N, C-alpha and C positions, 0 to 999 in steps of 0.2 A: 221714377223710372230710371233715372239716371245712376242711382245708387247701386242697382244689380250689377252693372258691368264692372264697377269699382269692386265690389264685393268678390266678384268671380275673379277678377284680377288679382286681387290680393290672395285669395284662396290659390290661385295658381302659382303664385310667387312663393306662399308658404309651402306648398306642396314641393315645389322645385328646391327650396332652401333646405326642406327635410330631407330631400334625396342627396344632395351635396353633402349634408351632413353626415348621412348613412355611407355615402361613398367615401368620405374622408376617414370616417372611423374604420371602414373594412380597409382602406389604404394604411391607416396607422397600424392596425391589427398586423396586416402583412408585412409590413417593414420591421415591426417589433419581432415578429415570428423568424424572419430572415436574420434579423441582427442576432437574435438568440441562437439559432442554427449556427451562423458563422462562429459567434463566441465559444460555442459547445465544441465545434471543431478545432478551434484553435487551442482550447483548454484540452481537449483530448490529446491532440499532437504533442502539446508541451508535456503534459502529464505522462505520456508514453515516453518521451526522450527521458525525462527525470527518472523515471522509474527503470529504465534501461540502464541507465548512468548508476544508479544506487544498485541495482541488481549485480552490475559488473564489478564495482568496488566491494560489495559483499562478497562475491566469489573469490576475489584475489584476496582478501583478507582471510577469509575461510581456509582456502588451500593454503595460505602461509601459515597459519594456525595448525593446522592438520600436519604440514610438514615437520613443524617444531615438535609437536605432540609425537609423531612417529619417531622422530630423531631421540626424543627423551625416553620413549618406551623400549626402543631398541638398545638404548645405553643401559637402561634398568634389566632388560633381558640379559645383555652381555655381562653386567655385573653379576647376576644370579648364576650365569654360567661359569663366571670365574672364582666364584665364592667357594672357600675351603669348607667342607662340612665334616664336623667331629662328631660322627653318630655315636661313637663309644662314650664321649664326655656328656654329650646330651643325654644320653640313656641313663647314664651314672647320676646325673643331676636330676633327672625326672624321678628317678627310683629314690633318691635321698629325700627328696620333697615328698613324695607319697608317704614315705616310712615316717617323716616328721608328721604328717597329718594324721597318721594311726595312732600317735603317742597320747 
């Protein structure tokens, strides 16, 4: 009869141990989730800063390229405006070429 109290005691210790393990697992899961949350927050903050920096650099380079493009386009338009057009000579050349094609 002496064995029953010992068995009950052992079962009670095992139950308490299982509860401790379960609590420890829950605490570990909670800590992992909190760590992941903090890491995600730090990542998002750094990613946002890096992205903003890259966007700013891109915008500056794009603006510089657009200015160069506009300058070149304005120069080309100006050269077209100052170009001398010889309509009579062009018409004569076209007419002579068309006449040669008809031979």
